[in-house]
C-alpha positions as CSV (number, residue, x, y, z in Angstrom):
1,M,91.6,90.2,22.7
2,D,93.7,91.4,25.3
3,W,96.6,91.5,22.9
4,L,95.1,94.3,20.9
5,S,93.8,97.5,22.4
6,P,90.1,98.5,21.7
7,E,91.5,100.9,18.9
8,E,93.5,98.2,17.3
9,W,90.8,95.7,17.5
10,N,88.4,98.1,15.8
11,A,90.9,98.9,13.1
12,V,91.3,95.0,12.2
13,A,87.6,94.4,12.6
14,L,86.8,97.5,10.2
15,S,89.3,96.2,7.8
16,L,87.5,92.7,7.6
17,R,84.1,94.3,7.3
18,V,85.4,96.5,4.4
19,A,87.2,94.0,2.6
20,F,84.1,91.4,2.8
21,W,81.7,93.8,1.5
22,A,84.4,95.3,-1.2
23,T,84.7,91.4,-2.6
24,L,81.0,90.5,-2.2
25,A,79.9,93.7,-4.0
26,S,82.3,93.7,-6.9
27,L,82.1,89.9,-7.7
28,P,78.9,90.1,-10.1
29,F,80.8,93.2,-12.1
30,A,83.9,91.1,-12.3
31,L,82.2,88.3,-13.6
32,L,80.3,90.3,-16.3
33,A,83.8,92.4,-17.2
34,A,85.6,89.2,-17.4
35,H,83.0,87.3,-19.9
36,A,82.8,90.6,-21.8
37,L,86.9,90.7,-22.2
38,A,87.3,87.0,-22.8
39,R,84.6,85.9,-25.2
40,S,83.1,89.3,-26.6
41,E,84.1,91.5,-29.6
42,F,82.9,95.2,-29.4
43,R,83.8,98.3,-30.2
44,G,85.9,100.1,-27.6
45,K,86.9,96.8,-26.2
46,Q,90.5,97.7,-25.6
47,L,89.1,101.2,-23.9
48,F,87.2,98.8,-21.6
49,N,90.0,96.8,-20.7
50,G,92.1,99.9,-20.1
51,L,89.1,101.4,-17.6
52,V,89.0,98.1,-16.1
53,H,92.9,97.9,-15.0
54,L,93.4,101.6,-14.6
55,P,93.3,101.5,-10.7
56,L,96.6,99.1,-11.0
57,I,98.4,102.0,-12.7
58,L,97.1,105.0,-11.2
59,P,98.5,106.2,-8.0
60,P,96.0,105.1,-5.3
61,V,95.8,108.6,-4.0
62,V,94.5,109.8,-7.6
63,T,91.8,107.2,-7.5
64,G,91.1,108.4,-3.9
65,Y,90.8,112.0,-5.1
66,L,88.5,111.1,-8.1
67,L,86.3,109.2,-5.5
68,L,86.3,112.2,-3.3
69,I,85.1,114.9,-6.3
70,T,82.5,112.5,-7.4
71,F,80.8,111.2,-4.2
72,N,81.1,114.1,-1.9
73,L,77.7,115.7,-0.5
74,Q,78.4,118.6,-2.5
75,A,78.8,116.7,-6.0
76,P,75.6,116.0,-7.8
77,I,76.2,112.3,-7.8
78,G,76.7,112.4,-4.0
79,Q,73.8,114.6,-3.3
80,A,71.5,112.3,-5.1
81,L,73.1,109.3,-3.5
82,S,72.6,111.0,-0.1
83,Q,68.8,111.7,-0.6
84,L,68.4,107.7,-0.9
85,G,70.3,107.5,2.5
86,I,73.4,106.2,0.7
87,V,76.8,108.0,1.7
88,F,80.2,107.1,0.9
89,A,82.6,110.0,1.6
90,F,84.0,109.8,5.1
91,R,82.2,106.7,5.9
92,W,83.1,103.1,6.0
93,T,81.1,102.6,2.9
94,G,83.4,104.9,1.1
95,A,86.3,102.8,2.3
96,A,84.6,99.6,0.9
97,L,84.2,101.3,-2.4
98,A,87.6,102.4,-2.5
99,A,88.9,99.1,-1.7
100,A,86.6,97.3,-4.3
101,I,87.8,99.6,-6.9
102,M,91.6,99.0,-6.3
103,A,90.8,95.3,-6.2
104,F,88.6,95.0,-8.9
105,P,91.3,94.5,-11.6
106,L,93.0,91.6,-9.7
107,M,89.7,89.8,-9.6
108,V,88.7,90.5,-13.2
109,R,92.1,89.4,-14.5
110,A,91.8,86.0,-12.5
111,I,88.4,85.3,-13.6
112,R,89.1,86.1,-17.1
113,L,92.2,83.6,-17.3
114,S,89.7,80.9,-16.2
115,I,87.2,81.6,-18.8
116,E,89.7,81.9,-21.6
117,A,91.0,78.4,-20.6
118,V,87.5,77.1,-21.0
119,D,86.9,75.0,-24.4
120,P,84.0,76.9,-26.0
121,K,83.0,73.6,-27.9
122,L,81.8,72.2,-24.3
123,E,79.5,75.0,-23.9
124,E,78.3,74.8,-27.7
125,A,77.7,70.8,-27.0
126,A,75.2,71.6,-24.1
127,A,73.6,74.4,-26.1
128,T,73.0,71.7,-28.8
129,L,71.2,69.5,-26.3
130,G,68.5,72.2,-25.8
131,A,70.0,73.7,-22.7
132,S,69.2,77.6,-22.1
133,R,72.3,80.1,-22.0
134,V,71.6,80.5,-18.4
135,W,71.6,76.7,-17.9
136,V,74.9,76.3,-19.8
137,Y,76.5,78.9,-17.8
138,L,75.4,77.5,-14.2
139,T,76.1,73.8,-15.1
140,V,79.1,73.9,-17.6
141,T,80.9,77.4,-17.4
142,L,80.6,78.5,-13.8
143,P,81.7,75.1,-12.4
144,M,84.9,75.1,-14.5
145,I,85.9,78.9,-14.0
146,L,85.3,78.4,-10.2
147,P,88.8,78.0,-9.3
148,G,89.5,81.3,-11.0
149,V,86.6,83.1,-9.3
150,I,87.7,81.8,-5.8
151,A,91.4,82.7,-6.4
152,G,90.2,86.2,-7.7
153,S,88.1,86.7,-4.7
154,I,90.6,85.8,-2.2
155,L,93.3,87.9,-3.8
156,S,90.8,90.8,-3.9
157,F,89.9,90.2,-0.5
158,A,93.5,90.4,0.5
159,K,94.0,93.7,-1.6
160,A,91.2,95.4,-0.1
161,M,92.7,94.5,3.5
162,G,95.6,96.3,2.5
163,E,94.3,99.4,0.7
164,F,95.5,102.7,2.1
165,G,96.1,105.5,-0.2
166,A,92.9,105.7,-2.2
167,T,91.1,105.0,1.2
168,I,92.6,107.9,3.3
169,T,92.2,110.2,0.6
170,F,88.5,109.4,0.4
171,V,87.3,108.8,3.7
172,S,90.2,110.0,6.0
173,N,91.5,108.3,9.1
174,I,88.7,108.5,11.7
175,P,89.4,106.1,14.5
176,G,86.3,103.8,15.1
177,Q,84.7,105.0,11.7
178,T,86.9,104.7,8.8
179,Q,90.3,103.8,10.3
180,T,91.3,100.6,8.5
181,L,94.4,98.3,9.7
182,P,96.9,100.1,7.3
183,S,95.5,103.7,8.3
184,A,95.8,102.5,12.0
185,V,99.5,101.5,11.4
186,Y,99.9,105.1,9.7
187,A,98.8,106.5,12.3
188,F,100.7,104.8,15.0
189,L,104.0,105.6,13.3
190,Q,103.1,109.2,13.5
191,V,103.0,108.9,17.5
192,P,106.3,108.6,19.5
193,G,106.4,105.1,21.4
194,A,103.4,103.6,19.6
195,E,105.8,101.5,17.4
196,S,104.6,98.2,19.4
197,S,101.2,99.1,18.5
198,A,102.3,99.5,14.5
199,M,104.2,96.3,14.7
200,K,101.4,94.2,16.0
201,L,99.3,95.4,13.2
202,V,101.9,94.9,10.9
203,V,102.1,91.1,11.9
204,I,98.2,90.7,11.8
205,S,98.5,92.1,8.1
206,I,101.0,89.6,7.1
207,V,99.5,86.9,8.7
208,I,95.8,87.5,6.9
209,A,97.9,88.4,3.3
210,M,99.8,84.9,3.7
211,G,96.7,83.0,4.8
212,A,94.6,84.8,1.9
213,L,97.3,83.2,-0.5
214,L,97.6,79.9,0.9
215,L,93.8,79.3,1.1
216,S,93.5,80.8,-2.5
217,E,95.8,78.1,-3.8
218,A,94.4,75.4,-1.6
219,L,90.8,76.1,-2.5
220,S,91.6,76.5,-6.2
221,R,93.6,73.1,-6.4
222,S,90.7,71.3,-4.6
223,V,88.1,72.7,-6.8
224,A,90.2,71.9,-9.9
225,R,90.6,68.1,-8.4
226,K,86.9,67.8,-8.2
227,I,86.3,69.1,-11.7
228,G,88.9,67.0,-13.2
229,N,87.3,63.8,-11.5
230,T,83.9,64.3,-12.8
């Protein structure tokens, strides 16, 4: 793309990579958390709910700092993971981890609302016909909550694309390695005469964010219509 310099293109490409893996990796955990909050009663449920939504109310810099002191190579967890070849601090994988954590509450909330809208009697009816819990989930529950899963995943992707505070605190702003799109905008704004580069990335950010919102709405409605017609 001639419109973007190699540095700008690298920032966009890295952001897409980070957002994709952040969304994909967090989806199974979001499904489990949403089901636990929507359908289960257990001791400490309110505390668990608070922990799930904590990234929404904590300053992103605080989240990034907590990740840094937990996963740096001098910390016990960071050392143990590095021996397995897994390094998060100052790597793009750390940016994906930070983005996943910051976007996780949005995904969980969307899926939880979808689960709560499902009539448990439909699942009970399938179970009385001899279907296993796994089969009931795959054939009854999952299709009915699919609009929420899609909406939550796309919104999570958009949130991960725009994550800045936790990311720059945890993995810094290294061009070509950890410099995501928001970090690149911030870097260009610190350089006199680089406002045009920052503006191009701002435009790309707006387009991706609006595209994600419109796609989420369109896919959710499409899936909901198909479910309603079956």
